[in-house]
C-alpha positions in Angstrom: 215.3 21.3 153.8 215.2 21.7 157.4 214.0 25.4 156.7 210.3 25.8 157.0 210.2 28.2 154.1 211.9 25.6 151.9 209.4 22.8 153.1 206.6 25.0 152.4 207.5 26.0 148.7 208.0 22.1 148.1 204.7 21.3 149.4 202.9 24.2 147.7 204.4 23.4 144.2 203.8 19.5 144.6 200.2 19.9 145.3 199.8 22.5 142.5 201.2 19.7 140.0 199.0 17.2 141.5 195.8 19.5 141.3 196.6 20.2 137.7 197.1 16.4 136.8 193.7 15.9 138.3 192.1 18.8 136.3 191.1 20.4 139.5 192.1 24.3 138.6 190.1 26.8 137.4 190.8 28.4 133.9 193.2 29.9 132.9 195.5 28.5 135.5 194.7 25.1 134.5 195.7 25.6 131.0 198.9 27.4 131.9 200.1 24.7 134.1 199.1 21.9 131.8 201.4 23.6 129.1 204.1 24.7 131.7 204.1 28.1 129.9 207.2 30.0 129.6 205.8 33.3 130.7 203.9 31.8 133.9 207.0 32.0 136.1 205.2 31.6 139.2 207.2 28.0 139.2 210.5 29.8 138.9 209.6 32.1 141.4 208.8 29.5 144.1 212.0 27.8 143.5 213.9 30.9 143.9 212.4 31.2 147.4 214.6 28.2 148.1 218.0 29.2 146.7 217.7 32.8 148.0 218.6 31.4 151.3 222.3 31.0 150.0 222.4 34.3 148.3 223.8 35.1 144.9 225.7 31.8 144.6 222.3 29.9 145.0 220.8 32.1 142.4 223.9 31.5 139.9 223.6 27.6 140.6 219.8 27.7 140.2 220.0 29.9 136.8 222.4 27.3 135.6 220.7 24.1 136.2 217.5 25.6 135.0 219.2 26.4 131.9 220.8 23.1 131.0 218.2 20.8 132.8 221.0 18.0 133.7 220.1 14.4 135.0 216.8 14.2 136.5 215.7 17.6 135.6 215.5 16.5 131.8 213.2 13.7 132.8 211.1 15.7 135.0 210.8 18.5 132.1 209.8 16.1 129.2 206.3 16.9 129.4 205.0 13.4 128.8 201.2 12.9 128.5 199.4 12.8 131.8 202.5 13.9 134.0 202.7 17.3 135.1 205.9 18.8 136.7 205.6 22.3 136.1 206.5 23.1 139.6 208.8 19.8 140.7 211.3 20.1 137.8 212.2 23.6 139.2 211.9 22.7 142.8 214.1 19.6 142.4 216.7 22.0 140.6 216.4 24.5 143.6 217.1 21.8 146.2 220.2 20.8 144.2 221.3 24.3 143.8 220.9 25.0 147.4 222.8 21.9 148.4 225.8 22.8 146.2 225.6 26.4 147.4 225.4 25.2 151.1 228.8 23.4 150.5 230.3 26.3 148.8 229.8 28.5 151.8 232.0 26.0 153.9 235.4 26.5 154.4 237.4 24.5 151.7 239.9 23.1 154.5 236.8 21.4 156.4 235.6 19.7 153.2 237.0 16.4 152.3 238.0 15.6 148.5 234.7 14.3 147.7 233.1 18.0 148.3 235.8 19.9 146.8 234.8 19.2 143.2 231.3 18.6 143.6 229.2 20.8 141.3 225.4 21.6 141.2 225.1 19.4 138.0 226.6 16.3 139.6 224.2 16.4 142.3 221.3 15.9 139.8 222.7 12.6 138.5 221.6 10.5 141.7 224.2 7.9 142.1 226.0 8.4 145.6 224.1 9.4 148.7 225.6 12.0 151.1 223.6 13.4 154.3 223.5 17.3 154.6 222.1 18.8 158.2 219.2 17.1 159.6 219.4 13.6 157.5 218.4 15.3 154.3 219.8 12.9 151.5 221.3 14.2 148.2 223.1 12.0 145.8 226.1 12.4 143.5 228.2 10.2 141.3 231.7 8.9 142.6 
């Protein structure tokens, strides 16, 4: 999360979700984001800008978790009335995929046992915190 392009993607997506909840967008964009239309695709494109920092493993990790929507992503993608998370579910998934990819790029000998078996899916269950880089916090189960 220390890269400016990642921060900008997150800020942009969250702002669009907020404006959608407040019904402050012009049509047809308002309706597309209200319904999280599958063919809209800009939400996934924004998320891909985060995972592309880590190359093909980032893309693979993101594709997997975007498909199965584990942990918190299932809740964010529930489409509950009055709550718009068109961008947020994809952004959270991208951050988790990027975190797992960052760990995968490290030398296995430099990682402790907790990190060797950490999967992208496990990051999304938010139980135990770890710090990556500049005090950015991610969570994983014991």
